[in-house]
mmCIF file as gemmi writes it, N, C-alpha and C atoms, coordinates in Angstrom:
data_model
loop_
_atom_site.group_PDB
_atom_site.id
_atom_site.type_symbol
_atom_site.label_atom_id
_atom_site.label_alt_id
_atom_site.label_comp_id
_atom_site.label_asym_id
_atom_site.label_entity_id
_atom_site.label_seq_id
_atom_site.pdbx_PDB_ins_code
_atom_site.Cartn_x
_atom_site.Cartn_y
_atom_site.Cartn_z
_atom_site.occupancy
_atom_site.B_iso_or_equiv
_atom_site.pdbx_formal_charge
_atom_site.auth_seq_id
_atom_site.auth_asym_id
_atom_site.pdbx_PDB_model_num
ATOM 1 N N . MET Axp A 1 ? 0.841 -1.166 0 1 0 ? 1 A 1
ATOM 2 C CA . MET Axp A 1 ? 0 0 0 1 0 ? 1 A 1
ATOM 3 C C . MET Axp A 1 ? 0.892 1.237 0 1 0 ? 1 A 1
ATOM 4 N N . ASP Axp A 2 ? 0.486 2.278 -0.702 1 0 ? 2 A 1
ATOM 5 C CA . ASP Axp A 2 ? 1.252 3.52 -0.819 1 0 ? 2 A 1
ATOM 6 C C . ASP Axp A 2 ? 0.824 4.522 0.25 1 0 ? 2 A 1
ATOM 7 N N . TYR Axp A 3 ? 1.825 5.266 0.76 1 0 ? 3 A 1
ATOM 8 C CA . TYR Axp A 3 ? 1.572 6.247 1.809 1 0 ? 3 A 1
ATOM 9 C C . TYR Axp A 3 ? 2.294 7.547 1.495 1 0 ? 3 A 1
ATOM 10 N N . SER Axp A 4 ? 1.769 8.633 2.044 1 0 ? 4 A 1
ATOM 11 C CA . SER Axp A 4 ? 2.466 9.913 2.025 1 0 ? 4 A 1
ATOM 12 C C . SER Axp A 4 ? 2.356 10.5 3.424 1 0 ? 4 A 1
ATOM 13 N N . TYR Axp A 5 ? 3.363 11.256 3.802 1 0 ? 5 A 1
ATOM 14 C CA . TYR Axp A 5 ? 3.42 11.817 5.145 1 0 ? 5 A 1
ATOM 15 C C . TYR Axp A 5 ? 4.033 13.198 5.06 1 0 ? 5 A 1
ATOM 16 N N . ARG Axp A 6 ? 3.339 14.195 5.599 1 0 ? 6 A 1
ATOM 17 C CA . ARG Axp A 6 ? 3.851 15.561 5.638 1 0 ? 6 A 1
ATOM 18 C C . ARG Axp A 6 ? 4.692 15.697 6.902 1 0 ? 6 A 1
ATOM 19 N N . THR Axp A 7 ? 5.971 15.988 6.721 1 0 ? 7 A 1
ATOM 20 C CA . THR Axp A 7 ? 6.897 16.046 7.847 1 0 ? 7 A 1
ATOM 21 C C . THR Axp A 7 ? 6.714 17.326 8.655 1 0 ? 7 A 1
ATOM 22 N N . GLN Axp A 8 ? 7.229 17.299 9.869 1 0 ? 8 A 1
ATOM 23 C CA . GLN Axp A 8 ? 7.193 18.464 10.753 1 0 ? 8 A 1
ATOM 24 C C . GLN Axp A 8 ? 8.57 18.651 11.374 1 0 ? 8 A 1
ATOM 25 N N . GLY Axp A 9 ? 9.088 19.859 11.308 1 0 ? 9 A 1
ATOM 26 C CA . GLY Axp A 9 ? 10.343 20.192 11.974 1 0 ? 9 A 1
ATOM 27 C C . GLY Axp A 9 ? 11.601 19.77 11.245 1 0 ? 9 A 1
ATOM 28 N N . THR Axp A 10 ? 11.488 19.452 9.953 1 0 ? 10 A 1
ATOM 29 C CA . THR Axp A 10 ? 12.663 19.045 9.174 1 0 ? 10 A 1
ATOM 30 C C . THR Axp A 10 ? 12.743 19.829 7.869 1 0 ? 10 A 1
ATOM 31 N N . CYS Axp A 11 ? 13.88 19.729 7.223 1 0 ? 11 A 1
ATOM 32 C CA . CYS Axp A 11 ? 14.062 20.378 5.919 1 0 ? 11 A 1
ATOM 33 C C . CYS Axp A 11 ? 13.232 19.693 4.835 1 0 ? 11 A 1
ATOM 34 N N . SER Axp A 12 ? 13.088 18.373 4.952 1 0 ? 12 A 1
ATOM 35 C CA . SER Axp A 12 ? 12.217 17.686 3.992 1 0 ? 12 A 1
ATOM 36 C C . SER Axp A 12 ? 10.767 18.059 4.307 1 0 ? 12 A 1
ATOM 37 N N . ARG Axp A 13 ? 9.944 18.055 3.29 1 0 ? 13 A 1
ATOM 38 C CA . ARG Axp A 13 ? 8.549 18.482 3.463 1 0 ? 13 A 1
ATOM 39 C C . ARG Axp A 13 ? 7.568 17.314 3.445 1 0 ? 13 A 1
ATOM 40 N N . GLU Axp A 14 ? 7.933 16.263 2.736 1 0 ? 14 A 1
ATOM 41 C CA . GLU Axp A 14 ? 7.018 15.137 2.582 1 0 ? 14 A 1
ATOM 42 C C . GLU Axp A 14 ? 7.813 13.863 2.336 1 0 ? 14 A 1
ATOM 43 N N . ILE Axp A 15 ? 7.199 12.73 2.719 1 0 ? 15 A 1
ATOM 44 C CA . ILE Axp A 15 ? 7.805 11.43 2.471 1 0 ? 15 A 1
ATOM 45 C C . ILE Axp A 15 ? 6.758 10.551 1.794 1 0 ? 15 A 1
ATOM 46 N N . TYR Axp A 16 ? 7.175 9.876 0.737 1 0 ? 16 A 1
ATOM 47 C CA . TYR Axp A 16 ? 6.326 8.902 0.053 1 0 ? 16 A 1
ATOM 48 C C . TYR Axp A 16 ? 6.99 7.533 0.191 1 0 ? 16 A 1
ATOM 49 N N . PHE Axp A 17 ? 6.195 6.511 0.441 1 0 ? 17 A 1
ATOM 50 C CA . PHE Axp A 17 ? 6.736 5.162 0.569 1 0 ? 17 A 1
ATOM 51 C C . PHE Axp A 17 ? 5.611 4.146 0.441 1 0 ? 17 A 1
ATOM 52 N N . SER Axp A 18 ? 6.001 2.882 0.317 1 0 ? 18 A 1
ATOM 53 C CA . SER Axp A 18 ? 5.053 1.777 0.278 1 0 ? 18 A 1
ATOM 54 C C . SER Axp A 18 ? 5.437 0.774 1.354 1 0 ? 18 A 1
ATOM 55 N N . ILE Axp A 19 ? 4.444 0.036 1.812 1 0 ? 19 A 1
ATOM 56 C CA . ILE Axp A 19 ? 4.71 -1.116 2.671 1 0 ? 19 A 1
ATOM 57 C C . ILE Axp A 19 ? 4.028 -2.307 2.022 1 0 ? 19 A 1
ATOM 58 N N . GLU Axp A 20 ? 4.841 -3.304 1.672 1 0 ? 20 A 1
ATOM 59 C CA . GLU Axp A 20 ? 4.344 -4.527 1.038 1 0 ? 20 A 1
ATOM 60 C C . GLU Axp A 20 ? 4.856 -5.719 1.827 1 0 ? 20 A 1
ATOM 61 N N . ASP Axp A 21 ? 3.952 -6.562 2.284 1 0 ? 21 A 1
ATOM 62 C CA . ASP Axp A 21 ? 4.319 -7.738 3.073 1 0 ? 21 A 1
ATOM 63 C C . ASP Axp A 21 ? 5.203 -7.373 4.266 1 0 ? 21 A 1
ATOM 64 N N . GLY Axp A 22 ? 4.913 -6.222 4.878 1 0 ? 22 A 1
ATOM 65 C CA . GLY Axp A 22 ? 5.651 -5.78 6.055 1 0 ? 22 A 1
ATOM 66 C C . GLY Axp A 22 ? 6.981 -5.128 5.768 1 0 ? 22 A 1
ATOM 67 N N . LYS Axp A 23 ? 7.34 -4.994 4.485 1 0 ? 23 A 1
ATOM 68 C CA . LYS Axp A 23 ? 8.622 -4.416 4.083 1 0 ? 23 A 1
ATOM 69 C C . LYS Axp A 23 ? 8.421 -3.02 3.503 1 0 ? 23 A 1
ATOM 70 N N . VAL Axp A 24 ? 9.355 -2.109 3.809 1 0 ? 24 A 1
ATOM 71 C CA . VAL Axp A 24 ? 9.301 -0.738 3.299 1 0 ? 24 A 1
ATOM 72 C C . VAL Axp A 24 ? 9.915 -0.7 1.907 1 0 ? 24 A 1
ATOM 73 N N . LYS Axp A 25 ? 9.238 -0.022 0.988 1 0 ? 25 A 1
ATOM 74 C CA . LYS Axp A 25 ? 9.692 0.054 -0.405 1 0 ? 25 A 1
ATOM 75 C C . LYS Axp A 25 ? 9.512 1.474 -0.942 1 0 ? 25 A 1
ATOM 76 N N . ASP Axp A 26 ? 10.253 1.803 -1.979 1 0 ? 26 A 1
ATOM 77 C CA . ASP Axp A 26 ? 10.081 3.039 -2.764 1 0 ? 26 A 1
ATOM 78 C C . ASP Axp A 26 ? 10.014 4.291 -1.893 1 0 ? 26 A 1
ATOM 79 N N . ILE Axp A 27 ? 10.981 4.469 -0.996 1 0 ? 27 A 1
ATOM 80 C CA . ILE Axp A 27 ? 11.005 5.634 -0.106 1 0 ? 27 A 1
ATOM 81 C C . ILE Axp A 27 ? 11.524 6.833 -0.886 1 0 ? 27 A 1
ATOM 82 N N . ARG Axp A 28 ? 10.747 7.908 -0.867 1 0 ? 28 A 1
ATOM 83 C CA . ARG Axp A 28 ? 11.141 9.152 -1.542 1 0 ? 28 A 1
ATOM 84 C C . ARG Axp A 28 ? 10.845 10.334 -0.635 1 0 ? 28 A 1
ATOM 85 N N . PHE Axp A 29 ? 11.845 11.178 -0.433 1 0 ? 29 A 1
ATOM 86 C CA . PHE Axp A 29 ? 11.696 12.394 0.353 1 0 ? 29 A 1
ATOM 87 C C . PHE Axp A 29 ? 11.57 13.589 -0.59 1 0 ? 29 A 1
ATOM 88 N N . VAL Axp A 30 ? 10.764 14.566 -0.224 1 0 ? 30 A 1
ATOM 89 C CA . VAL Axp A 30 ? 10.656 15.817 -0.968 1 0 ? 30 A 1
ATOM 90 C C . VAL Axp A 30 ? 11.36 16.881 -0.137 1 0 ? 30 A 1
ATOM 91 N N . GLY Axp A 31 ? 12.399 17.482 -0.705 1 0 ? 31 A 1
ATOM 92 C CA . GLY Axp A 31 ? 13.196 18.467 0.022 1 0 ? 31 A 1
ATOM 93 C C . GLY Axp A 31 ? 14.226 17.766 0.887 1 0 ? 31 A 1
ATOM 94 N N . GLY Axp A 32 ? 14.941 18.547 1.671 1 0 ? 32 A 1
ATOM 95 C CA . GLY Axp A 32 ? 15.931 17.981 2.58 1 0 ? 32 A 1
ATOM 96 C C . GLY Axp A 32 ? 17.282 17.779 1.928 1 0 ? 32 A 1
ATOM 97 N N . CYS Axp A 33 ? 18.156 17.104 2.629 1 0 ? 33 A 1
ATOM 98 C CA . CYS Axp A 33 ? 19.533 16.85 2.187 1 0 ? 33 A 1
ATOM 99 C C . CYS Axp A 33 ? 19.543 15.669 1.218 1 0 ? 33 A 1
ATOM 100 N N . ASP Axp A 34 ? 19.6 15.972 -0.041 1 0 ? 34 A 1
ATOM 101 C CA . ASP Axp A 34 ? 19.409 14.986 -1.097 1 0 ? 34 A 1
ATOM 102 C C . ASP Axp A 34 ? 20.264 13.735 -0.93 1 0 ? 34 A 1
ATOM 103 N N . GLY Axp A 35 ? 21.556 13.895 -0.754 1 0 ? 35 A 1
ATOM 104 C CA . GLY Axp A 35 ? 22.445 12.735 -0.663 1 0 ? 35 A 1
ATOM 105 C C . GLY Axp A 35 ? 22.149 11.879 0.556 1 0 ? 35 A 1
ATOM 106 N N . ASN Axp A 36 ? 21.975 12.504 1.704 1 0 ? 36 A 1
ATOM 107 C CA . ASN Axp A 36 ? 21.685 11.751 2.928 1 0 ? 36 A 1
ATOM 108 C C . ASN Axp A 36 ? 20.359 11.019 2.827 1 0 ? 36 A 1
ATOM 109 N N . LEU Axp A 37 ? 19.367 11.664 2.253 1 0 ? 37 A 1
ATOM 110 C CA . LEU Axp A 37 ? 18.046 11.039 2.175 1 0 ? 37 A 1
ATOM 111 C C . LEU Axp A 37 ? 18.015 9.919 1.139 1 0 ? 37 A 1
ATOM 112 N N . LYS Axp A 38 ? 18.794 10.051 0.078 1 0 ? 38 A 1
ATOM 113 C CA . LYS Axp A 38 ? 18.923 8.942 -0.873 1 0 ? 38 A 1
ATOM 114 C C . LYS Axp A 38 ? 19.575 7.752 -0.184 1 0 ? 38 A 1
ATOM 115 N N . ALA Axp A 39 ? 20.569 8.025 0.675 1 0 ? 39 A 1
ATOM 116 C CA . ALA Axp A 39 ? 21.254 6.953 1.397 1 0 ? 39 A 1
ATOM 117 C C . ALA Axp A 39 ? 20.303 6.262 2.366 1 0 ? 39 A 1
ATOM 118 N N . ILE Axp A 40 ? 19.529 7.031 3.131 1 0 ? 40 A 1
ATOM 119 C CA . ILE Axp A 40 ? 18.55 6.439 4.045 1 0 ? 40 A 1
ATOM 120 C C . ILE Axp A 40 ? 17.577 5.571 3.259 1 0 ? 40 A 1
ATOM 121 N N . SER Axp A 41 ? 17.112 6.085 2.143 1 0 ? 41 A 1
ATOM 122 C CA . SER Axp A 41 ? 16.154 5.339 1.317 1 0 ? 41 A 1
ATOM 123 C C . SER Axp A 41 ? 16.745 4.016 0.844 1 0 ? 41 A 1
ATOM 124 N N . LYS Axp A 42 ? 17.989 4.041 0.369 1 0 ? 42 A 1
ATOM 125 C CA . LYS Axp A 42 ? 18.637 2.814 -0.109 1 0 ? 42 A 1
ATOM 126 C C . LYS Axp A 42 ? 18.859 1.821 1.022 1 0 ? 42 A 1
ATOM 127 N N . LEU Axp A 43 ? 19.299 2.311 2.171 1 0 ? 43 A 1
ATOM 128 C CA . LEU Axp A 43 ? 19.576 1.424 3.297 1 0 ? 43 A 1
ATOM 129 C C . LEU Axp A 43 ? 18.315 0.772 3.853 1 0 ? 43 A 1
ATOM 130 N N . CYS Axp A 44 ? 17.2 1.483 3.785 1 0 ? 44 A 1
ATOM 131 C CA . CYS Axp A 44 ? 15.944 0.975 4.353 1 0 ? 44 A 1
ATOM 132 C C . CYS Axp A 44 ? 15.123 0.166 3.353 1 0 ? 44 A 1
ATOM 133 N N . GLU Axp A 45 ? 15.439 0.258 2.084 1 0 ? 45 A 1
ATOM 134 C CA . GLU Axp A 45 ? 14.689 -0.445 1.041 1 0 ? 45 A 1
ATOM 135 C C . GLU Axp A 45 ? 14.62 -1.941 1.322 1 0 ? 45 A 1
ATOM 136 N N . GLY Axp A 46 ? 13.405 -2.461 1.407 1 0 ? 46 A 1
ATOM 137 C CA . GLY Axp A 46 ? 13.199 -3.885 1.598 1 0 ? 46 A 1
ATOM 138 C C . GLY Axp A 46 ? 13.305 -4.362 3.038 1 0 ? 46 A 1
ATOM 139 N N . MET Axp A 47 ? 13.612 -3.446 3.959 1 0 ? 47 A 1
ATOM 140 C CA . MET Axp A 47 ? 13.707 -3.831 5.371 1 0 ? 47 A 1
ATOM 141 C C . MET Axp A 47 ? 12.325 -3.961 5.994 1 0 ? 47 A 1
ATOM 142 N N . ASP Axp A 48 ? 12.248 -4.729 7.053 1 0 ? 48 A 1
ATOM 143 C CA . ASP Axp A 48 ? 11.022 -4.846 7.822 1 0 ? 48 A 1
ATOM 144 C C . ASP Axp A 48 ? 10.641 -3.457 8.348 1 0 ? 48 A 1
ATOM 145 N N . ALA Axp A 49 ? 9.391 -3.062 8.142 1 0 ? 49 A 1
ATOM 146 C CA . ALA Axp A 49 ? 8.928 -1.724 8.51 1 0 ? 49 A 1
ATOM 147 C C . ALA Axp A 49 ? 9.116 -1.455 10 1 0 ? 49 A 1
ATOM 148 N N . ARG Axp A 50 ? 8.818 -2.418 10.839 1 0 ? 50 A 1
ATOM 149 C CA . ARG Axp A 50 ? 8.98 -2.233 12.287 1 0 ? 50 A 1
ATOM 150 C C . ARG Axp A 50 ? 10.452 -2.04 12.665 1 0 ? 50 A 1
ATOM 151 N N . LYS Axp A 51 ? 11.334 -2.736 11.993 1 0 ? 51 A 1
ATOM 152 C CA . LYS Axp A 51 ? 12.772 -2.6 12.254 1 0 ? 51 A 1
ATOM 153 C C . LYS Axp A 51 ? 13.257 -1.211 11.854 1 0 ? 51 A 1
ATOM 154 N N . VAL Axp A 52 ? 12.8 -0.698 10.72 1 0 ? 52 A 1
ATOM 155 C CA . VAL Axp A 52 ? 13.181 0.653 10.292 1 0 ? 52 A 1
ATOM 156 C C . VAL Axp A 52 ? 12.728 1.654 11.343 1 0 ? 52 A 1
ATOM 157 N N . SER Axp A 53 ? 11.501 1.531 11.801 1 0 ? 53 A 1
ATOM 158 C CA . SER Axp A 53 ? 10.983 2.434 12.831 1 0 ? 53 A 1
ATOM 159 C C . SER Axp A 53 ? 11.826 2.344 14.096 1 0 ? 53 A 1
ATOM 160 N N . GLU Axp A 54 ? 12.14 1.136 14.509 1 0 ? 54 A 1
ATOM 161 C CA . GLU Axp A 54 ? 12.944 0.925 15.724 1 0 ? 54 A 1
ATOM 162 C C . GLU Axp A 54 ? 14.318 1.591 15.601 1 0 ? 54 A 1
ATOM 163 N N . LEU Axp A 55 ? 14.934 1.468 14.437 1 0 ? 55 A 1
ATOM 164 C CA . LEU Axp A 55 ? 16.272 2.028 14.224 1 0 ? 55 A 1
ATOM 165 C C . LEU Axp A 55 ? 16.285 3.556 14.159 1 0 ? 55 A 1
ATOM 166 N N . LEU Axp A 56 ? 15.251 4.149 13.57 1 0 ? 56 A 1
ATOM 167 C CA . LEU Axp A 56 ? 15.277 5.584 13.291 1 0 ? 56 A 1
ATOM 168 C C . LEU Axp A 56 ? 14.532 6.451 14.302 1 0 ? 56 A 1
ATOM 169 N N . THR Axp A 57 ? 13.664 5.862 15.11 1 0 ? 57 A 1
ATOM 170 C CA . THR Axp A 57 ? 12.906 6.646 16.088 1 0 ? 57 A 1
ATOM 171 C C . THR Axp A 57 ? 13.852 7.343 17.059 1 0 ? 57 A 1
ATOM 172 N N . GLY Axp A 58 ? 13.627 8.628 17.239 1 0 ? 58 A 1
ATOM 173 C CA . GLY Axp A 58 ? 14.409 9.412 18.188 1 0 ? 58 A 1
ATOM 174 C C . GLY Axp A 58 ? 15.686 10.009 17.638 1 0 ? 58 A 1
ATOM 175 N N . ASN Axp A 59 ? 16.024 9.704 16.387 1 0 ? 59 A 1
ATOM 176 C CA . ASN Axp A 59 ? 17.205 10.289 15.764 1 0 ? 59 A 1
ATOM 177 C C . ASN Axp A 59 ? 16.98 11.788 15.587 1 0 ? 59 A 1
ATOM 178 N N . THR Axp A 60 ? 17.962 12.603 15.967 1 0 ? 60 A 1
ATOM 179 C CA . THR Axp A 60 ? 17.814 14.052 15.846 1 0 ? 60 A 1
ATOM 180 C C . THR Axp A 60 ? 18.774 14.603 14.807 1 0 ? 60 A 1
ATOM 181 N N . CYS Axp A 61 ? 18.531 15.842 14.408 1 0 ? 61 A 1
ATOM 182 C CA . CYS Axp A 61 ? 19.365 16.525 13.424 1 0 ? 61 A 1
ATOM 183 C C . CYS Axp A 61 ? 19.78 17.875 14.011 1 0 ? 61 A 1
ATOM 184 N N . GLY Axp A 62 ? 21.055 18.007 14.328 1 0 ? 62 A 1
ATOM 185 C CA . GLY Axp A 62 ? 21.54 19.259 14.908 1 0 ? 62 A 1
ATOM 186 C C . GLY Axp A 62 ? 20.787 19.603 16.18 1 0 ? 62 A 1
ATOM 187 N N . PHE Axp A 63 ? 20.296 20.826 16.248 1 0 ? 63 A 1
ATOM 188 C CA . PHE Axp A 63 ? 19.567 21.31 17.426 1 0 ? 63 A 1
ATOM 189 C C . PHE Axp A 63 ? 18.093 20.917 17.42 1 0 ? 63 A 1
ATOM 190 N N . LYS Axp A 64 ? 17.639 20.294 16.343 1 0 ? 64 A 1
ATOM 191 C CA . LYS Axp A 64 ? 16.218 19.939 16.211 1 0 ? 64 A 1
ATOM 192 C C . LYS Axp A 64 ? 15.891 18.708 17.055 1 0 ? 64 A 1
ATOM 193 N N . SER Axp A 65 ? 14.642 18.597 17.469 1 0 ? 65 A 1
ATOM 194 C CA . SER Axp A 65 ? 14.215 17.456 18.275 1 0 ? 65 A 1
ATOM 195 C C . SER Axp A 65 ? 13.803 16.258 17.417 1 0 ? 65 A 1
ATOM 196 N N . THR Axp A 66 ? 13.946 16.382 16.113 1 0 ? 66 A 1
ATOM 197 C CA . THR Axp A 66 ? 13.581 15.321 15.179 1 0 ? 66 A 1
ATOM 198 C C . THR Axp A 66 ? 14.574 15.334 14.023 1 0 ? 66 A 1
ATOM 199 N N . SER Axp A 67 ? 14.371 14.469 13.056 1 0 ? 67 A 1
ATOM 200 C CA . SER Axp A 67 ? 15.196 14.413 11.855 1 0 ? 67 A 1
ATOM 201 C C . SER Axp A 67 ? 14.354 13.797 10.753 1 0 ? 67 A 1
ATOM 202 N N . CYS Axp A 68 ? 14.882 13.779 9.554 1 0 ? 68 A 1
ATOM 203 C CA . CYS Axp A 68 ? 14.148 13.134 8.458 1 0 ? 68 A 1
ATOM 204 C C . CYS Axp A 68 ? 13.982 11.642 8.729 1 0 ? 68 A 1
ATOM 205 N N . GLY Axp A 69 ? 15.001 11.016 9.32 1 0 ? 69 A 1
ATOM 206 C CA . GLY Axp A 69 ? 14.896 9.608 9.677 1 0 ? 69 A 1
ATOM 207 C C . GLY Axp A 69 ? 13.825 9.373 10.728 1 0 ? 69 A 1
ATOM 208 N N . ASP Axp A 70 ? 13.794 10.229 11.744 1 0 ? 70 A 1
ATOM 209 C CA . ASP Axp A 70 ? 12.768 10.14 12.786 1 0 ? 70 A 1
ATOM 210 C C . ASP Axp A 70 ? 11.386 10.347 12.186 1 0 ? 70 A 1
ATOM 211 N N . GLN Axp A 71 ? 11.273 11.269 11.24 1 0 ? 71 A 1
ATOM 212 C CA . GLN Axp A 71 ? 9.989 11.51 10.585 1 0 ? 71 A 1
ATOM 213 C C . GLN Axp A 71 ? 9.559 10.302 9.761 1 0 ? 71 A 1
ATOM 214 N N . LEU Axp A 72 ? 10.513 9.617 9.126 1 0 ? 72 A 1
ATOM 215 C CA . LEU Axp A 72 ? 10.189 8.386 8.405 1 0 ? 72 A 1
ATOM 216 C C . LEU Axp A 72 ? 9.665 7.344 9.383 1 0 ? 72 A 1
ATOM 217 N N . ALA Axp A 73 ? 10.3 7.225 10.538 1 0 ? 73 A 1
ATOM 218 C CA . ALA Axp A 73 ? 9.828 6.278 11.556 1 0 ? 73 A 1
ATOM 219 C C . ALA Axp A 73 ? 8.401 6.598 11.98 1 0 ? 73 A 1
ATOM 220 N N . ARG Axp A 74 ? 8.113 7.875 12.193 1 0 ? 74 A 1
ATOM 221 C CA . ARG Axp A 74 ? 6.757 8.289 12.577 1 0 ? 74 A 1
ATOM 222 C C . ARG Axp A 74 ? 5.752 7.975 11.463 1 0 ? 74 A 1
ATOM 223 N N . ALA Axp A 75 ? 6.169 8.194 10.223 1 0 ? 75 A 1
ATOM 224 C CA . ALA Axp A 75 ? 5.292 7.908 9.082 1 0 ? 75 A 1
ATOM 225 C C . ALA Axp A 75 ? 4.992 6.408 9.003 1 0 ? 75 A 1
ATOM 226 N N . ILE Axp A 76 ? 6.006 5.598 9.208 1 0 ? 76 A 1
ATOM 227 C CA . ILE Axp A 76 ? 5.818 4.149 9.181 1 0 ? 76 A 1
ATOM 228 C C . ILE Axp A 76 ? 4.9 3.711 10.318 1 0 ? 76 A 1
ATOM 229 N N . ASP Axp A 77 ? 5.126 4.244 11.503 1 0 ? 77 A 1
ATOM 230 C CA . ASP Axp A 77 ? 4.277 3.909 12.656 1 0 ? 77 A 1
ATOM 231 C C . ASP Axp A 77 ? 2.804 4.251 12.38 1 0 ? 77 A 1
ATOM 232 N N . LYS Axp A 78 ? 2.589 5.416 11.797 1 0 ? 78 A 1
ATOM 233 C CA . LYS Axp A 78 ? 1.223 5.841 11.464 1 0 ? 78 A 1
ATOM 234 C C . LYS Axp A 78 ? 0.598 4.89 10.437 1 0 ? 78 A 1
ATOM 235 N N . ALA Axp A 79 ? 1.369 4.534 9.416 1 0 ? 79 A 1
ATOM 236 C CA . ALA Axp A 79 ? 0.873 3.631 8.372 1 0 ? 79 A 1
ATOM 237 C C . ALA Axp A 79 ? 0.534 2.263 8.963 1 0 ? 79 A 1
ATOM 238 N N . LEU Axp A 80 ? 1.395 1.755 9.825 1 0 ? 80 A 1
ATOM 239 C CA . LEU Axp A 80 ? 1.148 0.447 10.441 1 0 ? 80 A 1
ATOM 240 C C . LEU Axp A 80 ? -0.072 0.492 11.355 1 0 ? 80 A 1
ATOM 241 N N . ALA Axp A 81 ? -0.26 1.581 12.066 1 0 ? 81 A 1
ATOM 242 C CA . ALA Axp A 81 ? -1.402 1.728 12.958 1 0 ? 81 A 1
ATOM 243 C C . ALA Axp A 81 ? -2.706 1.785 12.166 1 0 ? 81 A 1
ATOM 244 N N . GLN Axp A 82 ? -2.685 2.405 10.997 1 0 ? 82 A 1
ATOM 245 C CA . GLN Axp A 82 ? -3.871 2.513 10.155 1 0 ? 82 A 1
ATOM 246 C C . GLN Axp A 82 ? -4.32 1.155 9.627 1 0 ? 82 A 1
ATOM 247 N N . ASN Axp A 83 ? -3.362 0.252 9.456 1 0 ? 83 A 1
ATOM 248 C CA . ASN Axp A 83 ? -3.659 -1.039 8.854 1 0 ? 83 A 1
ATOM 249 C C . ASN Axp A 83 ? -3.647 -2.197 9.845 1 0 ? 83 A 1
ATOM 250 N N . GLY Axp A 84 ? -3.62 -1.849 11.141 1 0 ? 84 A 1
ATOM 251 C CA . GLY Axp A 84 ? -3.693 -2.86 12.185 1 0 ? 84 A 1
ATOM 252 C C . GLY Axp A 84 ? -2.581 -3.799 12.125 1 0 ? 84 A 1
């Protein structure tokens, strides 16, 4: 299933991704640090969605209380909660 998530408190503005058979796929960030976000997307591709959330939850960026990775974790958590 395809999802979109509007981020809060980060340079990226939105995240698009899919979850198929519990695995995260096709992660795309809009805005933000292009190289870093491409790397996060590649590293998380095909991983178990719960594991990605576990790894990235609470990650911060500089002085901010969140990060693009943390926002991806929140987006995944929301998507999983919607689908039980």
